[in-house]
C-alpha positions in Angstrom: 79.7 50.5 52.4 80.3 49.6 48.7 78.3 51.8 46.4 75.9 50.4 43.8 78.3 50.9 41.0 80.9 48.7 42.7 83.2 51.5 43.8 84.7 51.1 47.3 83.8 53.5 50.0 86.6 55.5 51.7 86.5 53.2 54.7 86.8 50.1 52.4 89.6 51.7 50.5 91.5 52.3 53.8 90.9 48.7 54.9 92.0 47.4 51.5 95.3 49.4 51.8 95.7 48.2 55.4 95.3 44.6 54.3 97.6 44.9 51.4 100.3 46.4 53.7 99.8 43.5 56.1 100.2 41.0 53.3 103.3 42.9 52.2 104.8 41.9 55.6 103.3 38.4 56.1 103.9 37.0 52.6 107.7 37.5 52.4 108.1 36.4 56.0 106.0 33.2 55.6 106.6 32.2 52.0 109.5 31.6 49.7 109.5 34.7 47.5 113.2 35.2 46.8 114.6 34.9 43.3 114.3 31.4 41.9 116.7 31.1 39.0 118.3 34.5 39.0 120.7 36.0 41.5 122.3 39.4 42.4 125.5 38.1 40.8 127.6 39.3 43.8 129.0 35.8 43.8 130.7 36.7 40.6 132.6 39.6 42.2 135.9 38.5 43.7 137.7 40.9 46.0 141.5 40.4 46.1 142.8 39.3 49.5 145.6 41.4 51.0 148.0 39.4 53.1 149.5 42.7 54.2 146.6 44.9 55.0 148.9 47.3 56.9 146.2 48.5 59.2 144.6 47.7 62.5 141.0 46.3 62.5 140.0 48.7 65.4 141.1 51.7 63.4 138.9 51.0 60.3 136.6 54.0 59.7 133.1 53.2 58.3 131.8 56.8 58.4 130.7 58.3 55.1 128.9 61.4 53.8 125.9 61.0 51.6 123.6 63.8 50.4 125.4 66.2 52.7 124.6 64.0 55.8 127.1 62.0 57.8 126.5 58.3 58.4 128.3 56.0 60.8 128.3 53.3 58.1 127.2 53.3 54.4 124.0 51.4 55.3 120.4 52.3 54.8 117.5 50.3 56.2 115.6 50.3 52.9 112.0 51.2 52.4 109.7 48.5 53.6 106.4 49.0 55.4 103.8 51.2 57.0 100.0 51.5 57.1 99.2 48.6 59.4 99.5 47.8 63.1 102.3 45.3 62.5 104.2 48.0 60.6 104.0 50.3 63.6 105.9 47.8 65.7 108.5 47.1 63.0 109.1 50.8 62.2 109.5 51.6 65.9 112.2 49.0 66.2 113.9 49.9 62.9 113.9 53.6 63.9 115.5 52.8 67.2 118.3 50.9 65.4 118.8 53.6 62.8 119.3 56.1 65.6 121.5 53.9 67.7 123.9 53.0 64.9 123.8 56.1 62.8 122.2 54.5 59.8 119.7 55.8 57.3 116.1 54.5 57.1 113.4 54.5 54.4 109.7 54.1 55.1 107.3 52.1 53.0 104.9 53.9 50.6 103.1 56.5 52.6 99.9 56.9 50.6 98.1 55.0 53.4 99.0 57.8 55.8 97.3 60.3 53.5 94.1 58.2 53.4 93.7 57.9 57.2 95.1 59.8 60.2 94.8 56.5 62.1 97.6 55.1 59.9 100.0 58.0 60.2 101.6 56.7 63.4 102.8 53.6 61.6 105.2 55.9 59.7 105.8 58.8 62.2 106.8 56.3 64.9 110.2 56.0 63.0 110.9 59.7 63.6 109.8 59.5 67.2 112.4 56.7 67.8 115.0 58.2 65.5 115.1 62.0 66.1 118.5 62.4 64.5 118.6 59.7 61.9 118.4 60.3 58.1 114.8 59.3 57.2 113.5 58.9 53.7 109.9 59.5 52.8 108.4 57.4 50.1 105.8 57.8 47.3 105.1 55.8 44.1 105.7 56.9 40.6 102.4 55.4 39.6 100.6 57.6 42.2 102.3 60.7 40.8 101.1 59.8 37.3 97.5 59.4 38.6 97.5 62.8 40.2 99.1 62.8 43.6 99.4 66.5 44.4 102.4 68.5 45.6 100.4 69.4 48.7 100.0 65.7 49.4 103.7 65.1 48.9 104.5 67.9 51.3 102.2 66.1 53.9 104.1 62.9 53.3 107.4 64.6 53.9 106.1 66.4 57.0 104.7 63.1 58.3 108.2 61.9 59.3 110.1 65.1 59.1 112.0 63.5 56.2 115.6 64.3 55.2 115.0 63.0 51.6 112.1 61.8 49.4 112.1 58.5 47.5 110.0 58.0 44.5 109.7 54.3 43.8 109.3 52.9 40.3 107.5 49.5 40.4 106.0 48.8 36.9 106.3 45.1 37.4 104.6 45.1 40.8 101.8 47.3 39.5 101.4 45.0 36.6 101.0 41.8 38.7 99.2 43.3 41.7 95.5 42.4 41.6 94.5 46.1 42.3 97.6 47.4 40.5 97.8 50.6 38.5 100.3 50.1 35.7 100.0 53.6 34.4 103.4 55.2 33.9 102.8 57.7 31.1 104.3 61.1 32.0 106.0 59.9 35.2 109.4 61.4 34.3 107.9 64.8 33.9 106.1 64.4 37.2 109.4 63.5 38.8 111.1 66.6 37.4 108.3 68.9 38.6 108.4 67.4 42.1 112.2 67.8 42.3 111.7 71.5 41.5 109.0 71.8 44.1 110.5 70.2 47.2 113.5 71.4 49.2 115.0 68.1 50.1 117.0 65.6 48.0 114.9 63.3 45.8 115.9 59.7 45.4 114.4 57.6 42.6 114.4 53.9 43.3 113.3 50.6 41.8 111.8 47.9 44.1 113.6 44.8 42.8 113.9 44.9 39.0 116.9 47.2 38.7 117.7 50.5 37.0 119.4 50.4 33.5 122.0 52.9 32.3 119.6 54.6 30.0 117.0 55.1 32.7 119.7 56.4 35.0 120.8 59.0 32.5 117.2 60.2 32.0 116.8 60.5 35.8 120.0 62.5 36.2 118.9 64.8 33.3 115.7 65.8 35.1 117.6 66.7 38.3 117.3 63.5 40.4 119.8 63.7 43.3 120.4 60.0 43.8 119.4 56.6 42.3 118.7 53.4 44.2 119.1 50.6 41.7 117.2 47.9 43.7 118.2 45.2 41.3 116.9 41.6 41.0 118.1 38.6 42.9 116.5 39.2 46.2 112.8 39.4 47.2 110.5 39.1 44.1 107.6 41.5 44.3 106.2 39.7 41.2 106.3 36.6 43.5 104.5 38.4 46.3 101.8 39.7 44.0 101.4 36.3 42.4 100.6 34.8 45.8 98.1 37.7 46.4 96.6 37.1 43.0 96.2 33.4 43.6 94.5 34.1 46.9 91.8 36.0 45.0 91.6 33.6 42.1 93.0 36.1 39.6 94.3 33.6 37.0 95.9 36.1 34.6 97.7 38.0 37.3 98.9 34.8 38.9 100.3 33.4 35.6 102.0 36.8 34.9 103.6 36.6 38.3 104.9 33.1 37.6 106.3 34.2 34.3 108.0 37.4 35.5 109.1 36.0 39.0 112.8 36.5 38.1 112.4 39.5 35.8 115.0 42.3 36.2 118.6 43.4 36.0 120.8 41.6 38.6 121.9 44.0 41.3 125.6 43.8 40.7 125.2 44.5 37.0 122.8 47.4 37.6 125.3 49.0 39.9 128.1 48.8 37.3 125.8 50.0 34.5 124.4 53.0 36.3 127.6 54.2 38.1 129.5 54.3 34.8 127.1 56.8 33.1 125.9 59.2 35.9 127.7 61.4 38.4 125.0 61.4 41.0 125.2 59.0 44.0 124.1 55.4 43.7 122.5 53.3 46.4 123.0 49.6 46.0 120.0 47.4 47.0 118.2 44.4 45.9 119.1 41.1 47.6 122.0 42.3 49.7 122.3 39.9 52.6 125.6 40.6 54.4 128.4 43.0 55.0 130.6 41.5 52.4 128.0 42.2 49.7 127.8 45.8 51.0 131.6 46.0 50.5 131.3 44.5 47.0 128.6 47.0 46.1 130.8 50.0 47.0 133.7 48.5 45.2 131.5 48.2 42.1 130.6 51.9 42.2 127.8 52.5 44.8 128.0 55.2 47.4 125.7 53.6 49.9 124.0 50.3 50.3 120.5 49.4 51.5 118.9 46.2 52.8 115.2 45.5 53.4 114.2 41.8 53.8 117.0 40.9 56.4 116.1 43.9 58.5 112.3 43.1 58.2 112.9 39.5 59.2 114.9 40.4 62.4 112.6 43.4 63.3 109.6 41.1 63.1 111.2 38.8 65.6 112.5 41.1 68.4 114.5 44.3 68.9 117.3 42.1 70.4 117.6 40.0 67.3 117.5 43.1 65.1 120.3 44.7 67.2 122.4 41.6 67.0 122.0 41.4 63.3 122.9 45.0 62.8 126.1 44.5 64.8 126.9 41.4 62.6 126.4 43.3 59.3 128.7 46.1 60.5 131.3 43.5 61.6 131.1 41.7 58.3 131.7 45.0 56.4 134.5 46.0 58.6 136.1 42.5 58.4 135.9 42.6 54.6 137.6 46.0 54.5 140.4 44.7 56.8 141.0 41.7 54.5 141.4 43.9 51.4 143.4 46.5 53.2 141.0 49.4 53.1 141.0 51.6 56.2 138.0 53.8 55.2 135.1 53.9 52.7 137.0 56.1 50.2 139.8 53.5 50.1 137.3 50.7 49.7 136.1 52.3 46.5 139.5 51.8 44.9 139.8 48.1 45.9 140.8 45.7 43.1 138.4 43.0 42.0 137.8 40.4 39.4 134.5 39.7 37.6 133.9 36.1 36.7 131.6 33.9 34.8 128.0 35.2 34.3 128.6 38.8 35.4 131.7 39.3 33.2 130.0 37.8 30.2 126.8 39.8 30.6 128.7 43.0 31.0 131.0 42.3 28.1 128.0 41.4 25.8 126.1 44.5 26.8 129.0 46.8 26.3 129.8 45.4 22.8 126.1 45.8 21.8 126.0 49.4 23.2 129.2 50.4 21.4 127.9 49.0 18.1 124.7 51.0 18.3 
């Protein structure tokens, strides 16, 4: 029960988290929460066609090595969900696909699993169905700032026998979320301390607003092993939280969500900016929707790609639809490589391309300003 001072009881806090996780699935599946006026800018990346690819389609090799692990394709099912019954079903299906096709998989924020043993299975089911896949545990930077302990982080890692740990940075989401905690003072030092404490690679990721070059440099300096840019142009978490705020009649949060719906660095721009200034691996995510965009992200400088919403949508339908979609994405990537004459991922990284219109202009303007400072 709720205490007299208005604080939630432990049971109510768990139910609040469970409901928030459920809404995190239902809202993007049932509402239009993609970018409105912005885009990933992948449409401004033109790969040059090769009329003489000089290779056979069936011989194209998609395998790659990332954080000392081998993947059948440079694809990660990005961090999405957990902490609710619906998530258990979805993560079970996603885990099975990750195992079947040799892909990576991230879990949604696992704080719910710390609050209740009943919610642990919604995360651990991924490892049950993907005993050999590369699984990525997930915690929030805001939760680190508010005092999430190293012991709790170790429990999160153990929960899925994780191969890597992702720390997500979501200042915009925390700002708009009705029960959000926009407290990020000291997060960088917390990240550094955690990197030194755990014995698996640490990935720092955004959730849809992108990573700038300056932030990327700071993250590399404290020992981050990999950056997931998660740029803008795909699912808007400001949009999701605006809907949640409207549902509880929170006028200020709702209006903030409306204003910042398209806030962020477009994914293609974020990949270029970060890959030029750091030596650690880059994961491209944020609005990727097909295998051609995966190819473009690697050409621009990413080492791996990650997709969330498309996998969530298909996993919510059926495992058959999810399997068919996965096969399609792999075929799209392989076909793009064939048409540019790249027989493997290393060759793809050296593919020639042209930047047009908005992306070329934004990149040029930014570089001129940076050089003048």
